[in-house]
Every structure is written in structure tokens, then in C-alpha cells.
N, C-alpha and C positions, 0 to 999 in steps of 0.2 A: 505534361512537360517531360521530355526525354532526358535521361541522365546517363552519364558514362558510368562504367563499372567502378571507377575510382571515386565517385561522389560519396559524400558522407554528411552526416548531420551530428549535432550535439544534443544529447538527451540529458535533462536535469530532473532529478527526483528530489523534491523539496520535502523534508520531514520536520517533525517537531524539534529534533535535536541535531540532525545532520543534513547537509546538502550533498547528494551523490550525483556525479556528472560523468559522462563518458562520450568519447568519439565513436560513432557507430557507422560502419560502412553500409552501402545500399544492400549488401548481402545479409546484414544483421550482425556481422562480426564486430565485437567490441575491440577497438584498437588500443584504447587506453581509458582509464577511469581514475577518479580521485574523489576525495570527500573532504569537507571541512564543516565546522560547526555552523548551524544556520542562524544562531542568535535570535530565535523566533520571538523572544520576549522583548527585544530591543526595537521592534517596530518594522514596518514594511520597507522603509528607506534603507535600513541596515541590511535586511534580508535580501533585497534586490541588489544591493551592492555586493553582497557575498556571492550571489548567483553570477553576476557579471565577472567577479574575480575568478571563480572556478572556470568559467568559459575562457577567459584570457589565459589562464595558466595552462589549460589543456592545449590551446593553440600554440603557445610558446614552446611547450615541451614536445610538440609533434610538428615541428617546422618542416619535416619532410613531406607532409600533406599540403597540397596546394590550397591556398585560401579560396581560389576561384571555384574549387570543387566542393566547398562547404555550401550546402543547399538550404540549410535552415536550422532552427533551434526549437526543440520541444521541451516544455516544462510540465511536469506532473506535480500537482500540489493538493494538499488536503482541502476539503470543503466543497461548497456549492460553487461551481465554476461556470461562467458563461463564456465558452470558447470564442465565439464570433466577435465578442467585445473585448477579449483579453482581460476579463475582470474576475477577481475572487469576490463573489457576492457575500459569502459568509464562511468562516472557518472556525469551528469550535476549538481547534487545537492552537489557534493563533489569537491571542488576546487582542480585542479591538479591531480585528480585520472584518470590515464591512465595506463592500464595494471598492475594493482596492484594485486600482488599474495596474496590475502587476506587469503586464507586457510593456506598457509605456515606461514604468519605472526602471525595468531592466534595460530597455532600449536606451534610455537616457544615460545609463552608466557604462554602456559598451563603447569600445574604441570606435573612432569614426569609420574605419573600413568595415565594420560589422553592422552598422545601423540600418543598412538596406535589407538585411536578411529577414525573411518571414519568421515570426515567432509564433508557435502554436502552443496554447495553454490547455491543459486537460486535467480533470480530476485524477489524483494519483492512483486511485483504485482502478479507474478505467485504463490508465496508462499501463499499470501492471498487468491487467487482463489482456490488453492488446499485445504486450510484449510476450506473454506466455502463449498467446494464440499464434503469433507469427514465428517465434523462435524457441519456445519452451515446451512445457508439458501439454499444451493444447494444440500443437501442430496437427493438422488433419481434422480437427473438430470444427463444428459450425455453431453450436449452442453451448456456451460455457459461462459459469459464474466463478468469480474469484473473490477471495477474502484475503486481506492483508492484516495480520495481527501484529501491531506495533504499538507506538504511542497511543494511537486510537485504533479503530477497526475500519479499514477502507474496504471498498467493494467495487466490483465492476461486473457488468453483464454484457456478454456477446451473444447476439441473436442473428442467425443466418450470416455469421462472419463479420457483423458490424457492431460497433459499440452502441448500446442502447442508452440514450440520454434522457428520454422523457420529453414532454411537451415544452418545458422551459429549461432544459439542460440540467435539471437537478434530480433526475431519477437515479436509481441504483445506489442509494445511500444504505447499503445493506447493514452497515454497522449500527444504523439507527432503527433497525427493525425491533419492535417491542417483543420481548420474550416473557416479561412479567408485567401485568397491567398496573400493579401498584408497587413497582420495584424502585430501584435506586434512581436518584436524579442524575441525568446525563448532562454533559456539557452542551448539548444541543437544546436543552430546555424540556425535553420529554422525560418520562419516567420509564424505567425498565428496559432501556435499550441494550442490545447485545454488547455494545461498546462499554457500557457502564459496569460490565462484569468481566470482560476478557481483554480490555485494553491493558497495556503494560502496567500502568500505575494502579489500575483496579485489581489486577491479580495480586500485586504486592499488598494493597490495602486489605484485601480479603484474608491474606496470609497473616498479616500483623494482627488483625482482629481476632483470628482464631488462636494465635499464640497468647494474646492478652487474656482471652476468655478461658483458656486451658493451660495454666502454668506448667512449665516443664514438659509439655507434650511433644516438643521437638527441640532437643538440645542443639542440633545442627543449625537450624534456622534461628533459634533464639540467640545464639552466639553472634549472628550476623544481622540482627534486627534492624540496625540503622543503615545497612547497605544492601538490603534485599533487592533482587532483580528476578524476573522470570527465569533467567539462566541459572542463577544460584538455586532457586527453588527446584528447577528441573534436575540439576545435579544432585541435590539432596534426595529427590525422588528416586533417581537411579541407584542411590546407595541404600534404598529401602526405607527412607524416612516416611512414616505413615501420614503425617500431616501434609507433607509435600505431595505425596501420591493423591491424597484427598483433594487438594487444591486443583490438581490437573484433571482428576476425574470429574470434578465440578465444571471445570473449564470446557472439557470435551462435551459434557452434557449440554451446556449452554449453546455451544456451537452446533451440536447435533439438532437441538430444538429449532434453531434458525434455519439450518440447511433443510430440514424437513418441510418447513413452509416454502422455501425457495423451490424445492423439488415438486411440491404440489402445484405451485403457481406456474412455474416455467418448464418443468420437465426437461432440464438440461442434460446433455450427455456427460458433463464433467463438472466437478467442483474442484477448483485449484486453490490451495491454501498456502500462503507465503507470509513473509514478515518474520521478525526476530522471534516471536513466541512460537512459531511453527517449528523452530529448530529443536523443540522438545522431542520430536521424532515419532516414529511409528508406534511403538509400544505404549508410550506415555500419552500421546495425543491422538494420532490418526486412527488407531484401532478402536479406541472407545468412541470416537466420533462416528465411525462407520456402524458400530454396534447400536448407538443411540438412534441413528437414522433408520436402521433396519427395524428397530423396535417400534418406531413411530410412524414411518411413512407407509403409504399404500404399496403393496408388493411391486407393482409395475414401476412406480416411481423410484423405489429404492433399488430395484434390480438394474435399472437403466442408468443410474448415477454412479459414475466413478469418482471417488474422493481421493485426491492425490496431492502430493507436495509440489509446490512450485519448483520448476527445474532451473530457472535462472537465478535463484537466490536473491540477494539484495541488488542485483542488476536488472531485475525484471522491469521496474518502473522507468529507469533511464533508457532501457532498450525500447520499451513501448513508446515513450515520449519521442525518442529519436525517430522511430519508424513512422509515427504519426506526423512528425515534421516533414518527412520525406513524402508521405502520401498527400498531405494537404498543401501542395505547392500551388501558387497562383497560375492560372491558365496562361 
């Protein structure tokens, strides 16, 4: 399907706490974006209504864009997604989400003039990976893996320029790679998953456990015990707090263990890491991740793997979802 240079799509990045959405031109330029709480614990009907709400708001506030140039809507969401059926089969980050027909629910809540639009749903890690491939750090690459470090740990794999889904669309769940055989229980039901150690809440939980175990080991963090976030922990580490540094050293080690396995299995050109936790930065997170991979991986695999920060920041998922909506047009 040919499109004019003025065509655009709407990309939605559904997270455990926020919905981010944006208007994206066919060139990949983000014209406008906004966010609102997802209210994930209030059920799929509320969440789908919130998605429809941000779509309507974007269109209202950008009335200079012609509605007939809107070619589709893309939604990136956590969990096991079946794109060709518009279904969230399972999402460990959304309580009770089993076989949720998210595309149909969103369509039911859209204004009448939008219900004809194709809606493409994709795993959020895949959407982020595709966004970075097309417009971000992965431009020019063909074989890329992506990790998103946020509420959970999302993942995406690009092989030969295309998203790898697996035989039933549920591949590339990189956050549920086992790094410890007898490790922590993960929300997916497995033990020792990467997500069980480096998801947002898990980083906070590990920090609190260490504070409780070693009284007065970190006055900075102890004073904020009830309001800890990875950002607060990273800020404490930047000030030289030893416990905070230890937490991020552990976090980098766990990620490095997982990346070593990915490097040995796939031998990608690049690993792109995004999400809120990745904002801890080069010295605190990325340099120790690279060091861990160099220590563990076979030389050729380690040398050929670039480990970089996501370029699109928190817009990677919505850009990827929007670009996928443009790519997956009906014939």
C-alpha cells in the first residue's frame, strides 16, 4: 500500500504504570507524544479505555494533521502476544490478563471515525527493538537484541532485519531467561529469571534486604527506605554510597550473564539496552555489563557485540509500534 509523505500512525507503549503514545510520521519523526497512568491493576476494560483516551487526545491536539492521513495504530504491550489475533495471551505484569482481546477492546472504545483503522499489537520488547532498529541506535544493523529494564524486563530480537517471534509468537522473552537455576520466584512462574533480579521492584527489594541485613550500612538509602526507586539508588551510587554501588554492580553482573548467553546463541552485532533502569548510565551500568560479558563470553562473540544505550529513550516503544502499524498495512 503506497502512502504519501504526510501519512502518519499512532504508536502506543503500554507499561505497568504508564501509557505512552505518540503521533509518528512515515519518516519516523515523532510529531507529538503524551502519557497517562495505565491503571493496570484495574483490569483490561479500564486499560483499553485509557489507550483509546490517549489516542483521542493526540488527534484532538493535532488537528492540523488530516485524519485521512492516519494509516493505523500500533500497540506495544508486555507479555506473550499473538499479533495476528490481537490477543494478549498472558502478561505477568498485568494481574489476571489471560487471552485478553486487547485490539477488540480498544476498537470498541474508539470514536466511530477511527474504528476502520488497522490496529497492530506487538510485544513491547519487540516494538522497542524495532523502533531502535529503524530510528535509533540500531540503524544500519541487521542482527540486534534489545533489553528494556523497567517494571519488568522486556526483550526483542531482530534477525536479518526482521522481528523474531518464534513458532507461536512467544519467542524472545529475554527477561525470562534463567540466570540462576534455583533462584528467586519470577512472576512468570519460573525460578531465577533475569527479571526476578533486575526488574524495577526487584532492584528495590534487593536493596531493602541488604539495608535490613546490615544496619546503618547506607544512611542515604536508609533515610529513604519507604520511597526507594532505582533512580534514587543510582543517585546514591553517584554520590559514592557503597551499598548503592554494590546493588548496581550486581545488577550489571546479572545482565552480563544473560547477554553472554544471548551472544553465544545468536552472535548479534549489537545489544541495545533501554528502559528507566538503564538511565543509571555508562559508569554505573554499561561499563560493568561490558566487563562481565568480556569475562564470560568466547572472544569472537564478545568482540563482535556492541553493548549500547537505547537512543530513542522512552519513545522507542511507541516509535516501534507506530512503524510496525505503518509496515503491516492490509494489501
